[in-house]
N, CA, C and O atoms as a GROMACS GRO file, in nm:
protein
  240
    1MET      N    1   0.082  -0.119   0.000
    1MET     CA    2   0.000   0.000   0.000
    1MET      C    3   0.087   0.126   0.000
    1MET      O    4   0.058   0.222  -0.072
    2LEU      N    5   0.192   0.125   0.080
    2LEU     CA    6   0.282   0.241   0.084
    2LEU      C    7   0.344   0.266  -0.052
    2LEU      O    8   0.350   0.380  -0.098
    3THR      N    9   0.390   0.161  -0.117
    3THR     CA   10   0.451   0.175  -0.248
    3THR      C   11   0.353   0.234  -0.349
    3THR      O   12   0.389   0.320  -0.429
    4ALA      N   13   0.229   0.188  -0.345
    4ALA     CA   14   0.127   0.239  -0.437
    4ALA      C   15   0.104   0.389  -0.412
    4ALA      O   16   0.092   0.467  -0.506
    5ASN      N   17   0.097   0.428  -0.284
    5ASN     CA   18   0.077   0.569  -0.252
    5ASN      C   19   0.196   0.654  -0.297
    5ASN      O   20   0.177   0.763  -0.351
    6LEU      N   21   0.316   0.605  -0.275
    6LEU     CA   22   0.435   0.680  -0.316
    6LEU      C   23   0.442   0.693  -0.468
    6LEU      O   24   0.479   0.798  -0.520
    7ARG      N   25   0.408   0.588  -0.538
    7ARG     CA   26   0.409   0.596  -0.686
    7ARG      C   27   0.304   0.694  -0.736
    7ARG      O   28   0.328   0.766  -0.833
    8GLU      N   29   0.188   0.696  -0.672
    8GLU     CA   30   0.084   0.792  -0.710
    8GLU      C   31   0.131   0.935  -0.684
    8GLU      O   32   0.106   1.025  -0.764
    9MET      N   33   0.199   0.955  -0.571
    9MET     CA   34   0.252   1.088  -0.540
    9MET      C   35   0.359   1.128  -0.642
    9MET      O   36   0.369   1.245  -0.679
   10ALA      N   37   0.438   1.032  -0.688
   10ALA     CA   38   0.537   1.060  -0.792
   10ALA      C   39   0.467   1.097  -0.922
   10ALA      O   40   0.508   1.190  -0.991
   11ASP      N   41   0.361   1.023  -0.955
   11ASP     CA   42   0.285   1.054  -1.077
   11ASP      C   43   0.223   1.194  -1.070
   11ASP      O   44   0.208   1.261  -1.172
   12ASP      N   45   0.188   1.237  -0.949
   12ASP     CA   46   0.127   1.369  -0.929
   12ASP      C   47   0.230   1.480  -0.916
   12ASP      O   48   0.194   1.598  -0.906
   13GLY      N   49   0.359   1.444  -0.915
   13GLY     CA   50   0.464   1.545  -0.909
   13GLY      C   51   0.500   1.592  -0.770
   13GLY      O   52   0.568   1.694  -0.755
   14LEU      N   53   0.456   1.520  -0.667
   14LEU     CA   54   0.486   1.561  -0.530
   14LEU      C   55   0.621   1.509  -0.482
   14LEU      O   56   0.686   1.571  -0.398
   15VAL      N   57   0.663   1.395  -0.535
   15VAL     CA   58   0.792   1.336  -0.500
   15VAL      C   59   0.861   1.288  -0.627
   15VAL      O   60   0.797   1.265  -0.729
   16THR      N   61   0.992   1.274  -0.617
   16THR     CA   62   1.065   1.208  -0.724
   16THR      C   63   1.104   1.069  -0.674
   16THR      O   64   1.125   1.048  -0.555
   17ARG      N   65   1.112   0.976  -0.767
   17ARG     CA   66   1.146   0.837  -0.734
   17ARG      C   67   1.273   0.801  -0.809
   17ARG      O   68   1.278   0.811  -0.932
   18THR      N   69   1.375   0.758  -0.735
   18THR     CA   70   1.499   0.713  -0.795
   18THR      C   71   1.522   0.568  -0.754
   18THR      O   72   1.537   0.538  -0.636
   19ALA      N   73   1.524   0.478  -0.853
   19ALA     CA   74   1.547   0.336  -0.827
   19ALA      C   75   1.690   0.301  -0.866
   19ALA      O   76   1.740   0.344  -0.970
   20TYR      N   77   1.755   0.224  -0.781
   20TYR     CA   78   1.893   0.181  -0.806
   20TYR      C   79   1.893   0.032  -0.837
   20TYR      O   80   1.831  -0.046  -0.766
   21PRO      N   81   1.963  -0.008  -0.944
   21PRO     CA   82   1.967  -0.150  -0.982
   21PRO      C   83   2.061  -0.230  -0.893
   21PRO      O   84   2.171  -0.267  -0.933
   22GLU      N   85   2.016  -0.255  -0.771
   22GLU     CA   86   2.098  -0.326  -0.673
   22GLU      C   87   2.020  -0.445  -0.620
   22GLU      O   88   1.899  -0.456  -0.639
   23VAL      N   89   2.091  -0.532  -0.552
   23VAL     CA   90   2.028  -0.643  -0.483
   23VAL      C   91   2.068  -0.631  -0.336
   23VAL      O   92   2.187  -0.641  -0.306
   24PRO      N   93   1.974  -0.611  -0.246
   24PRO     CA   94   1.831  -0.592  -0.270
   24PRO      C   95   1.803  -0.455  -0.333
   24PRO      O   96   1.885  -0.364  -0.323
   25PRO      N   97   1.688  -0.442  -0.397
   25PRO     CA   98   1.656  -0.315  -0.463
   25PRO      C   99   1.651  -0.199  -0.363
   25PRO      O  100   1.612  -0.215  -0.248
   26ARG      N  101   1.693  -0.084  -0.412
   26ARG     CA  102   1.690   0.037  -0.328
   26ARG      C  103   1.619   0.146  -0.407
   26ARG      O  104   1.650   0.169  -0.524
   27VAL      N  105   1.524   0.213  -0.342
   27VAL     CA  106   1.449   0.322  -0.404
   27VAL      C  107   1.451   0.440  -0.308
   27VAL      O  108   1.427   0.424  -0.189
   28ILE      N  109   1.480   0.558  -0.362
   28ILE     CA  110   1.480   0.681  -0.283
   28ILE      C  111   1.368   0.771  -0.333
   28ILE      O  112   1.354   0.794  -0.453
   29TYR      N  113   1.288   0.822  -0.239
   29TYR     CA  114   1.185   0.919  -0.271
   29TYR      C  115   1.224   1.051  -0.206
   29TYR      O  116   1.266   1.056  -0.091
   30GLU      N  117   1.208   1.160  -0.283
   30GLU     CA  118   1.238   1.294  -0.231
   30GLU      C  119   1.125   1.387  -0.270
   30GLU      O  120   1.065   1.374  -0.376
   31LEU      N  121   1.097   1.483  -0.181
   31LEU     CA  122   0.995   1.583  -0.212
   31LEU      C  123   1.041   1.673  -0.326
   31LEU      O  124   1.158   1.709  -0.334
   32THR      N  125   0.948   1.707  -0.412
   32THR     CA  126   0.974   1.807  -0.515
   32THR      C  127   0.938   1.944  -0.457
   32THR      O  128   0.890   1.953  -0.343
   33GLY      N  129   0.959   2.048  -0.533
   33GLY     CA  130   0.916   2.180  -0.490
   33GLY      C  131   0.767   2.185  -0.463
   33GLY      O  132   0.722   2.247  -0.367
   34LEU      N  133   0.691   2.118  -0.548
   34LEU     CA  134   0.546   2.111  -0.529
   34LEU      C  135   0.513   2.040  -0.398
   34LEU      O  136   0.425   2.084  -0.324
   35GLY      N  137   0.581   1.931  -0.370
   35GLY     CA  138   0.560   1.859  -0.244
   35GLY      C  139   0.596   1.944  -0.124
   35GLY      O  140   0.524   1.945  -0.023
   36GLU      N  141   0.706   2.017  -0.134
   36GLU     CA  142   0.748   2.104  -0.024
   36GLU      C  143   0.649   2.217  -0.002
   36GLU      O  144   0.638   2.269   0.109
   37SER      N  145   0.578   2.257  -0.108
   37SER     CA  146   0.481   2.366  -0.093
   37SER      C  147   0.363   2.326  -0.004
   37SER      O  148   0.286   2.413   0.037
   38LEU      N  149   0.348   2.198   0.026
   38LEU     CA  150   0.243   2.152   0.116
   38LEU      C  151   0.280   2.170   0.263
   38LEU      O  152   0.195   2.150   0.351
   39SER      N  153   0.403   2.206   0.292
   39SER     CA  154   0.450   2.217   0.429
   39SER      C  155   0.362   2.308   0.516
   39SER      O  156   0.328   2.268   0.628
   40PRO      N  157   0.324   2.428   0.472
   40PRO     CA  158   0.238   2.512   0.557
   40PRO      C  159   0.103   2.448   0.586
   40PRO      O  160   0.048   2.464   0.695
   41VAL      N  161   0.050   2.376   0.492
   41VAL     CA  162  -0.079   2.309   0.511
   41VAL      C  163  -0.064   2.198   0.616
   41VAL      O  164  -0.147   2.186   0.706
   42LEU      N  165   0.041   2.119   0.604
   42LEU     CA  166   0.064   2.010   0.698
   42LEU      C  167   0.097   2.063   0.837
   42LEU      O  168   0.055   2.005   0.937
   43ASP      N  169   0.171   2.174   0.845
   43ASP     CA  170   0.201   2.236   0.973
   43ASP      C  171   0.072   2.283   1.041
   43ASP      O  172   0.054   2.264   1.161
   44ALA      N  173  -0.017   2.346   0.963
   44ALA     CA  174  -0.145   2.393   1.018
   44ALA      C  175  -0.229   2.275   1.066
   44ALA      O  176  -0.294   2.284   1.170
   45LEU      N  177  -0.229   2.166   0.991
   45LEU     CA  178  -0.305   2.048   1.030
   45LEU      C  179  -0.249   1.989   1.159
   45LEU      O  180  -0.325   1.948   1.247
   46ALA      N  181  -0.117   1.983   1.172
   46ALA     CA  182  -0.054   1.932   1.294
   46ALA      C  183  -0.089   2.021   1.413
   46ALA      O  184  -0.118   1.971   1.522
   47GLU      N  185  -0.086   2.152   1.393
   47GLU     CA  186  -0.120   2.246   1.501
   47GLU      C  187  -0.265   2.225   1.544
   47GLU      O  188  -0.295   2.223   1.664
   48TRP      N  189  -0.355   2.209   1.447
   48TRP     CA  190  -0.494   2.184   1.479
   48TRP      C  191  -0.508   2.054   1.559
   48TRP      O  192  -0.581   2.050   1.658
   49GLY      N  193  -0.439   1.951   1.517
   49GLY     CA  194  -0.446   1.822   1.585
   49GLY      C  195  -0.398   1.830   1.729
   49GLY      O  196  -0.457   1.770   1.818
   50GLU      N  197  -0.291   1.904   1.752
   50GLU     CA  198  -0.240   1.921   1.888
   50GLU      C  199  -0.341   1.996   1.974
   50GLU      O  200  -0.362   1.960   2.090
   51GLY      N  201  -0.404   2.099   1.918
   51GLY     CA  202  -0.506   2.173   1.992
   51GLY      C  203  -0.626   2.085   2.023
   51GLY      O  204  -0.683   2.091   2.132
   52TYR      N  205  -0.664   2.004   1.926
   52TYR     CA  206  -0.778   1.914   1.946
   52TYR      C  207  -0.748   1.812   2.055
   52TYR      O  208  -0.833   1.784   2.139
   53GLN      N  209  -0.627   1.757   2.054
   53GLN     CA  210  -0.590   1.662   2.158
   53GLN      C  211  -0.594   1.728   2.295
   53GLN      O  212  -0.641   1.667   2.391
   54ALA      N  213  -0.544   1.850   2.305
   54ALA     CA  214  -0.546   1.922   2.433
   54ALA      C  215  -0.690   1.946   2.478
   54ALA      O  216  -0.722   1.932   2.596
   55LEU      N  217  -0.776   1.981   2.385
   55LEU     CA  218  -0.918   2.004   2.416
   55LEU      C  219  -0.982   1.875   2.469
   55LEU      O  220  -1.053   1.876   2.569
   56ARG      N  221  -0.955   1.764   2.400
   56ARG     CA  222  -1.012   1.635   2.442
   56ARG      C  223  -0.959   1.590   2.576
   56ARG      O  224  -1.027   1.519   2.650
   57ALA      N  225  -0.837   1.631   2.609
   57ALA     CA  226  -0.776   1.592   2.738
   57ALA      C  227  -0.816   1.689   2.849
   57ALA      O  228  -0.774   1.673   2.963
   58GLY      N  229  -0.898   1.791   2.816
   58GLY     CA  230  -0.943   1.886   2.916
   58GLY      C  231  -0.844   1.996   2.947
   58GLY      O  232  -0.852   2.062   3.050
   59ARG      N  233  -0.748   2.014   2.855
   59ARG     CA  234  -0.647   2.117   2.877
   59ARG      C  235  -0.671   2.239   2.790
   59ARG      O  236  -0.590   2.332   2.791
   60GLY      N  237  -0.779   2.241   2.715
   60GLY     CA  238  -0.800   2.348   2.620
   60GLY      C  239  -0.892   2.449   2.663
   60GLY      O  240  -0.918   2.545   2.591
   0.00000   0.00000   0.00000
């Protein structure tokens, strides 16, 4: 499942995939500029999640 998701992200231009012809096989995935542009969105989502957890724990 992870491999399928990573390949889809590569197809969408979010990551690059570099495969090395080795045994065992080695594949490196790296964020593209487009993938890195999601950082503020993911940071905001993480901040929201932390606030929600605090609220659920009675600390909010």
